[in-house]
C-alpha positions in Angstrom: 0.0 0.0 0.0 2.8 2.4 1.0 4.8 1.5 -2.1 1.7 2.1 -4.4 1.2 5.6 -2.9 4.9 6.3 -3.2 4.9 5.3 -6.9 1.8 7.3 -7.5 3.2 10.4 -5.9 6.4 10.0 -7.9 4.4 9.6 -11.1 2.4 12.7 -10.3 5.5 14.7 -9.7 7.0 13.6 -13.0 3.8 14.3 -14.9 3.1 17.7 -13.3 6.6 18.8 -14.3 5.8 18.1 -17.9 4.3 21.2 -19.7 0.8 21.1 -21.0 2.0 21.6 -24.5 3.9 18.3 -24.4 0.7 16.6 -23.4 -0.9 18.0 -26.5 1.7 16.7 -28.9 2.2 13.3 -27.2 -0.9 11.3 -26.4 1.2 8.6 -24.7 1.1 10.8 -21.6 -2.7 10.6 -21.7 -2.5 6.9 -22.1 -0.1 6.6 -19.2 -2.5 8.6 -16.9 -5.4 6.4 -18.0 -3.5 3.1 -17.5 -2.4 4.1 -14.1 -5.9 5.2 -13.2 -7.3 1.9 -14.4 -4.8 0.1 -12.2 -5.6 2.1 -9.1 -9.4 2.0 -9.5 -10.1 -0.7 -6.9 -7.4 0.2 -4.4 -7.3 4.0 -4.4 -10.4 5.3 -6.3 -9.7 8.9 -5.3 -6.2 8.8 -6.8 -7.6 7.0 -9.9 -10.1 9.8 -10.3 -7.5 12.5 -10.0 -5.3 10.8 -12.7 -8.3 10.2 -15.0 -9.3 13.8 -14.6 -5.9 15.0 -15.7 -6.1 12.7 -18.7 -9.6 14.1 -19.4 -8.3 17.7 -19.4 -5.6 16.8 -21.8 -7.9 14.7 -24.1 -10.5 17.4 -24.1 -7.8 20.0 -25.0 -6.8 18.1 -28.1 -10.4 17.1 -28.8 -9.8 13.3 -28.9 -13.2 11.5 -28.5 -11.5 8.1 -28.3 -9.7 9.0 -25.1 -12.6 10.9 -23.7 -14.8 7.8 -23.9 -12.2 5.6 -22.3 -11.8 8.2 -19.5 -15.6 8.3 -18.9 -15.4 4.5 -18.5 -12.7 4.9 -15.9 -14.8 7.5 -14.1 -17.6 5.0 -14.0 -15.4 2.3 -12.5 -14.1 4.7 -9.9 -17.6 5.6 -8.8 -18.5 1.9 -8.8 -15.7 1.0 -6.5 -16.8 3.9 -4.2 -20.3 2.4 -4.1 -21.8 5.4 -5.8 -23.8 3.4 -8.3 -25.9 6.3 -9.7 -22.8 8.2 -10.7 -21.3 5.0 -12.0 -24.3 4.3 -14.2 -24.1 7.8 -15.6 -20.5 7.4 -16.8 -20.9 3.8 -17.9 -24.0 4.3 -20.1 
């Protein structure tokens, strides 16, 4: 648990240091945010939501509907693991 939080904090520090312009040019950063959020969904839903929200900001900025739909799915899973089923159904529909 501690190691997961340490890795997450380290990841966030690295990604926050990257400029937003780099996010626009390189969608792999969005993919990394999304993969990490999916991995953390069940263990740390709040951290997963934070990462997926950062991915959503970048995906909306470049207007990429593929990533936006994947991020909404992740939001739905986060709310499912937090037992907020009404919010989960909104994002998963």
